[in-house]
C-alpha positions in Angstrom: 15.1 -36.7 -1.8 12.1 -35.5 -0.2 10.1 -33.4 -2.0 7.7 -32.4 0.0 10.2 -31.1 2.4 11.2 -28.5 -0.7 7.7 -26.7 -1.2 7.2 -23.5 -0.1 3.6 -24.0 1.3 4.9 -26.3 3.7 7.1 -24.1 5.2 5.9 -22.2 8.7 8.1 -18.9 7.7 8.9 -16.3 4.8 12.2 -15.2 5.5 13.3 -12.2 4.6 16.7 -10.8 5.0 17.2 -6.6 5.0 20.0 -5.0 4.4 18.7 -2.4 7.5 17.4 -4.5 10.2 18.9 -8.3 9.6 17.1 -10.9 9.2 12.9 -11.3 10.0 10.4 -13.7 9.4 6.8 -13.5 9.2 4.9 -16.2 9.8 2.8 -17.6 7.1 -0.3 -18.1 9.1 -1.0 -14.7 10.5 1.3 -12.5 9.2 3.5 -11.8 11.8 7.1 -10.7 11.8 9.7 -11.9 14.1 13.0 -10.2 14.2 16.6 -12.9 14.5 18.2 -10.1 16.0 16.7 -9.6 19.7 18.1 -5.7 20.6 16.6 -4.1 17.9 16.1 0.0 17.8 12.5 0.3 17.5 12.3 2.9 14.7 14.6 0.7 12.7 11.8 -2.6 13.4 8.9 0.4 12.3 11.4 0.8 9.3 12.0 -2.5 8.0 8.4 -4.0 8.7 6.9 -0.4 6.9 9.6 -1.9 3.5 8.1 -5.5 4.1 4.5 -4.5 3.6 5.3 -2.1 0.7 6.9 -4.6 -1.4 4.6 -7.1 -0.7 6.5 -9.8 1.4 3.3 -10.1 4.0 0.9 -10.8 1.2 3.4 -13.0 0.2 3.8 -15.0 2.7 0.5 -15.3 3.8 -0.5 -16.6 -0.1 -2.7 -13.7 -0.7 -0.5 -11.9 -3.6 -2.0 -10.4 -6.5 -0.3 -9.3 -8.8 -1.7 -6.9 -11.0 0.7 -4.5 -13.5 0.3 -1.1 -14.2 -1.4 0.3 -16.9 1.9 2.2 -17.9 3.8 -1.4 -17.2 1.3 -2.7 -19.4 1.4 0.0 -22.5 5.5 -0.4 -22.2 5.5 -4.0 -22.5 2.9 -3.8 -25.8 5.2 -0.9 -26.8 8.5 -3.6 -26.9 6.4 -6.4 -28.0 5.5 -4.4 -31.4 8.9 -2.9 -32.0 10.1 -6.6 -32.1 7.3 -8.6 -33.8 
């Protein structure tokens, strides 16, 4: 088995399956989205693009995702650890 093939950074696209628009391929160098379905409604395409941006898939594809915890989530995790400890 060639492990170089399995590393995600070597792939040209990040593939995301959306419920509304089907399969989207995000180019890892440019962030450009290509849709598998060719005759996709423009409104549906815009909706799916906003979803991909909002959920961080573009950042993930480009390798610039900075997972920063929300302060509220951080406090919740602290409280949860105190209760268990």
